[in-house]
C-alpha positions as CSV (number, residue, x, y, z in Angstrom):
1,I,-10.9,-11.8,9.2
2,V,-11.4,-10.7,5.6
3,K,-14.6,-11.6,3.7
4,G,-15.6,-14.3,6.1
5,H,-12.3,-16.1,6.3
6,S,-12.0,-18.2,9.5
7,K,-10.3,-16.8,12.6
8,K,-8.8,-20.3,13.2
9,E,-7.3,-20.6,9.8
10,I,-3.8,-19.3,9.6
11,Y,-2.6,-18.4,6.1
12,V,1.0,-17.3,5.4
13,N,2.1,-16.6,1.8
14,L,5.9,-17.2,1.8
15,D,6.4,-17.3,-1.9
16,N,5.1,-13.7,-2.4
17,S,2.7,-15.0,-5.0
18,D,-0.7,-13.2,-5.4
19,A,-2.2,-16.3,-7.1
20,D,-4.3,-17.3,-4.0
21,I,-7.7,-15.6,-3.8
22,R,-7.4,-15.2,-0.1
23,E,-4.2,-13.3,-0.5
24,E,-5.7,-11.1,-3.2
25,E,-8.7,-10.3,-1.0
26,A,-6.5,-9.5,2.0
27,N,-4.3,-7.2,-0.2
28,S,-7.3,-5.4,-1.6
29,F,-8.9,-5.0,1.8
30,A,-5.7,-3.6,3.3
31,A,-5.0,-1.3,0.4
32,D,-8.6,0.1,0.5
33,T,-8.6,0.4,4.3
34,L,-5.3,2.3,4.5
35,I,-6.1,4.5,1.5
36,P,-9.8,5.0,0.5
37,P,-10.2,4.2,-3.2
38,K,-11.6,7.5,-4.3
39,Q,-8.9,9.6,-2.7
40,Y,-6.2,7.2,-4.0
41,Q,-7.5,7.4,-7.6
42,E,-7.6,11.2,-7.4
43,F,-4.0,11.2,-6.2
44,R,-2.9,8.8,-8.9
45,N,-4.7,10.8,-11.6
46,R,-2.7,13.9,-10.7
47,G,0.4,12.0,-11.7
48,H,2.7,13.9,-9.3
49,F,4.7,11.5,-7.2
50,C,7.7,13.5,-5.9
51,D,8.5,13.2,-2.2
52,D,6.6,16.4,-1.3
53,S,3.4,15.2,-3.1
54,V,3.6,11.7,-1.6
55,E,4.3,13.2,1.9
56,A,1.3,15.7,1.6
57,F,-1.1,12.9,0.5
58,A,0.2,10.5,3.2
59,K,-0.4,13.2,5.8
60,E,-3.9,13.8,4.5
61,M,-4.6,10.1,4.8
62,E,-2.8,9.9,8.2
63,I,-0.5,7.1,7.1
64,S,3.3,6.8,6.4
65,P,4.5,8.0,3.0
66,V,6.2,4.6,2.7
67,I,2.7,3.0,2.4
68,V,1.8,5.3,-0.4
69,L,5.1,4.6,-2.2
70,G,4.6,0.8,-1.6
71,R,1.2,0.9,-3.2
72,L,2.3,2.8,-6.2
73,C,5.1,0.3,-6.7
74,K,2.9,-2.7,-6.1
75,E,0.6,-1.4,-8.9
76,Q,3.6,-0.7,-11.1
77,V,3.0,3.0,-11.3
78,L,6.6,3.5,-9.9
79,S,9.5,1.2,-9.9
80,W,10.7,-0.3,-6.6
81,D,14.0,1.6,-6.8
82,I,12.1,4.7,-5.8
83,F,12.7,3.7,-2.2
84,A,16.5,4.2,-2.6
85,R,15.9,7.7,-4.0
86,S,13.2,8.9,-1.6
87,R,13.9,10.6,1.7
88,F,11.5,8.5,3.7
89,D,12.6,6.0,6.3
90,R,11.5,2.6,5.0
91,R,11.1,1.1,8.4
92,L,7.5,1.1,9.8
93,Q,6.9,1.2,13.5
94,L,4.3,-1.1,15.0
95,V,1.9,0.6,17.3
């Protein structure tokens, strides 16, 4: 449940559009939960996004480097083709 959304309401965004306010709130909540805003902003401000930097930051945040890359791409800091050039496995394991 994000910001009081109903447990009973199921919402699936299949068109990958961020136009719906519920989707925007969920995306923001997930982003800030996985990577605290202050630490993320400090990382972004450094402007170093090589594999080693991404990996070190991800380790510090205790998340996969793919999550860091995905957020940078979603916010258009990096282009999505970075995944083809990075050394990271793009598959995430569910735990």
